Structure formats: C-alpha cells, structure tokens
N, C-alpha and C positions, 0 to 999 in steps of 0.2 A: 890531121891524120894524113900521112903520105900515101902515094899511089901503091907502094909495095904492101903496106899494111892493109889497104883497102882490098887489094888483090887476094891476100891471104884470107881475109874475112869472107870474101866472096866464095873462095874455094871451100872453106869450112861450111858455109851456108848451103852450097851446092851439094856437098857430101851428105849433110844432115837431111836435106830435102830428098835426096836420092835414097838414103837409108829408110826414111819414113815411107817413101813411095813403095819401096820393095817389100817393106814389112808392115804395111798398114793393117793387115788382118791380124797379125800377131800382136801388134800394139793395142788394137781395139779389143782383142780377146783378153789380154792382160788387164786392160782397164776395166772391162766388164767383171772379170774375176775379182779384182780388188774391191769393186763396188759391192759385189755379192758378199764378200767376206766382211766388209764393214757393216753391211746391213745385218748379217747374221750375228755379228758381235753385239750390235745395238739391241737386237731382239733378245739375245741371251742375257745381256745385262738387265734389261727391263724385266725379263722373266724372273731372274734371280732376285731382283729387288722386290718384285711383287710377291714372290714366295716368302721372302724374309719378312715382309710387312704382314703377310697373312699369319705367319707363325707367331710374331709378337702380339698380334691381335688375339690369337688363340690363347696365348698365355694370360692375357688380360681377362678373357672370359673364364678361364680356368680358376684364376684367383678369386673372381667374383663368385663362382660356383662353390669353391672351397669355403669361402667365408659364409655363404648361405648354409652350407652343410653344418658348420659349427653352431648355427643357431637352431638347428632341428633337434628333435628328440631322437637320440641314437637308437631307440627301441622301436621307433615308428616305421610303418611300411613306406612312408614318404622318404625317410632317410635311406632305407635299404635300396629303393629304386634310384634315388638321386645319386647315392654314392657309387652304385654300380655303373651308372651312366658316366659319372665323373671319372672313374677309373679307366673306363674304355677310352674316353677322350684323351686323358692324360697319357695313357700308355701309347696310344696312336701317335700323339705329338712327339713323345720322347723317342719313339722308334723312327718316325719320319724325319725329324730334325737332327737326331743324333745327340748323344750326351756331351759331345765336345762343343756344342753350341749352347748359347744361353737359353733359348726357348726349350730345347730338349732337356737340359739339366734342370731348369726351373719346373718343367712339367713333372719330372721324376721326384724333385724335391717336394712338391705338393703331394705326390703320392705317398712319400715317406711320412710327411706330416700327418696325413689322414690316417695312415696305418698306425702311427704313434698314438693319435687321438683315440683310435679304436682299440688301443692296448695290444695291437698285433706287433709286438716289439721286434720279433725276428724279421718279419717282412720289412719293417721300417729300417732296421739295421742293414739289411741287404741292399735296400735302395740307396741309403746314405753311402755305403761302401762303393757302389757303382759310380755314384756321382763324384766322390772324392778321387777315384782313380782316373776318371775321364777329365776332371777339371783340376788336375794336380797343380796347375800354375795360376789358379784364381782363388778368390776368397772362399769359393764353395768348398775347397778341399779341407781347410782346418775346421770350418763350420760343421761340415758333414761328419768329420772324424769325431768332433766333440759330441755331436748328436748320436752318433753310432755308439760311442762309449756309454752314454746315458741309457741307450736301449739295452746294452749288455748288463748294466747295473740292474735295470728292471727285470732282466732275465735271470738275475742271480749269479752272473758270470763275472765276478770281480776281477779275475786275472786278465780277461780280455779287455775289460774296461780300463784297467791300469795300463796295459800295453798301449792302448789307443791314446790315452792321456799323455803318456811318456812320448809317444811318437809325435804328437803335436808340438811338444817342447823341443824335442831333438831336431825336428824338421824345420820349424819356424823360429826357433831361438827363445831364449829366456825373456826377450822383450817383444815377442809376437803378440798379436792382438788377443789371443786366447790363452796365453801363457799363465797369467795369474789364476784364471778359473781352472785350468788344467792342474796346476800345482796344488791349489786348494782341494780339488777333487781327489787327487792322489793322497793327500794328507788325511782327508775325511774318510776315505776307504780304509786306510791303515788304522785310523782311530777306531772305526767300527769293527775292525778285525782284532782289536786289542793289541795291535803293534804300536805301542805308544812311542817307542824310540824312533821308529821309522816315520811316524806321523810328525813327531816333534822336529825331526831333521828337515822334513819337507816344509813345514810351516815356518821354520826359521829361515830357510832359503827364500821363501816367498816374502816374508816380512823384510828380510835383508835387502832384497831387490826392489821392493815397492813401498817401503816405509822409511828407508834411509835416504835422505835427500841427496847426499853426495854420490850415491850409486846411480843416479839418473833416471830411475823408474818413476813414472807418474803414479802417485798414490792410488791404490786400488781398494775397492770395497772387499775384495777377496783377501787382501793382505790384512785388512782390519779384522775380518772374521778369523783369520789365522792367528792374529795377535790375541784374540779372546781365548782361543784354544790354549795358547801358550801360557796365558795367565792362569787358566784352570790347572794346567800341568804343574805350575809352580806352587800351587796352594797345598 
C-alpha cells in the first residue's frame, strides 16, 4: 500500500471517528431503539406461538369432550350439563380464534356435528355454512357444504340440498373429492321425487365418469350404487 493510499484511509478513519464522536448519543439511541424493537418482536412471536399452541390444545380437549358426549344418554341430566359446557367452550374458541383458522373452524365444526347428532338440523346447517364461507379454500368448504346439504334433506328442503350438491360439483369439478357422492345424492333425490329421467341422467353421468376406465375417474362406490339404480330402470 503506497503512502497516498494510506493517507486517504487515514482521512476516512478520521472523518468516521469525528462523526461518531459528534453523534455518539444519536448512534447510542438508535442502537437502543433497535434492541427494544428486536426484543418486542421476539416477545410477540413467542406470545403468538403460545396462543396458537393453546388453541390447538383446546381443540384436542374439545374433540375428547365431544367423543365423551356421544357415549352418554342424550336424555340424561349429565348429557344436558356436559353438552351445555361443551357448547360454551366451543363457541368461545371459535370466536376467539376466528373461523379462518383451523382451531376456530374445527371448534365450530364440532358444534355442527353435535347439533346434527341432537337432530337440530337447522343449527347444524347454519354452522356448516359459516365454516364453508370462512374456509372456502380448504378441505372444510366442500365437506361442510355436503354436510349442510344433508341437514336440509333432513329438514325436508330438497331444493336447497340439490343446490348445495350442485355447488360442490360446479365449484370443485367433476373429479373433486366429493363429486361422486354429490352426483349420487342428486340422482337419489330426483329418484325419490319421481323424476326418473333426471335421476337417470345424473346416474349415467356418474357412472360414465367413474366406471369407464378411459375417462380417468377412479372407480367409486357411489358410481356402483348408481349403476344398480340404472339396472332397475332398465327392467
């Protein structure tokens, strides 16, 4: 390194030391502020993780409580007290976590399942609808729409059930996970209404998609049941 370069480096060093000397308080303040921000972020992350873990733990407890309820006599005082406590806990978790999170959605799903088991089909349908809307990009959505449709079937509202089954197919496609069951359900409802032509058309679509190898659909039990209906129509 030549003398000229050394001189320039010395000048830079002197200027840097002079700047630090003049602004030492400012630099110290900035450093302290950064440390405070980093500590705050760490605390926030730990708090969020802790809250998330607690919510998942709460879901585990709810699932256990739900399974215990299914083993009780629904006419007993024990069931009444336990189910009331379960609903309070599940509603609290769903509200606290939000339906756009897994714990919140799962809590409301268990509420829907209990309502269905209690034959409170309208409440169950309402719960399923809320979950499907909040979880429209997860597996919860088609599952809850299918369950909501079953609720309306039990309520005697075939038109709403049909609309929900069709929505599952239209939204998630002919090869969606619930498509075969939705198609079969549509055909079954038409058959029960005496709409044989409509039922036959739906069953033929289902068997064509899921019983014809070259169409690519994996064989489905619902397609086989549809095939049985078609055989009866041919007799």
